[in-house]
N, C-alpha and C positions, 0 to 999 in steps of 0.2 A: 859280931859279924857272923853270916853264915853263908854256907858254899851251895849254891845252886846253878841249875842250867836253864837256856833256853830252849824248849823243844822247837825242831826244824818245822818250817812251812808244811802240811799236809799230814804231819805226823798226830800218833794219837793225843797228846798234850799240846802241840805246837798251834799256831795261828793258822787261819783255812791259808788252802795254796795257793789262791787269786784272792788280789786285792775285795775287801768286803768292808762294812760299816760296822763291824764289831769291836766297840771298844777295846774290850781285852786283845783282840788282834791288833789293833792299832799301837797299842799301847808296848806290845811285845816287839812288834816291827820296830817301833821308835827305839828302845833299847837295843835290839842287837844292831842297829843302823850307826850308835853312838860310839866314839870311840874310847880305848883303853886309856888312860891316864897315861899308864907304864910305858905303854907300846905304840902307842896311837892307833895300833889296827879295828879294824872294826869288833866291835864285843864279840857280833856273830850267834851261831847256834851251836846246840849240843858240845859246849865247852863252861866248863865249870867256870862261874863266877862270882865274885865277892861284891856288896855293897858294902862302902864305908859310910863311917858315920857323918861324914858331910854329903851323902847320897851321890857319891861320885862312886860309879860302875868299874871296875876292872878284871881283868882276868886272872882268876885264882893263881893259877901257876906264873903271871908276871908278878903277882905282889910279893909269891913265897920268894921267888928268885932276888928281889930287893932286899927282902929281911934279911936272907942268907949272906947276902953282900954286907949289909949291914952289921951283921953278928947278931942278931935277935933268935 
């Protein structure tokens, strides 16, 4: 697992500020609007995220909290 962030729209590495036809921008927006499996909030932008082995995307701090509670 690796930690990454989605840059905000309009920023240097983020999607276009306005809706566009770029495939990369559409994929980033789709991920950002998906829900964290742990807290059920939007994944969003400028927050560390992790992709699990099954393809699920979660906030890194949410997953760390779950692992700490489990004693791992």
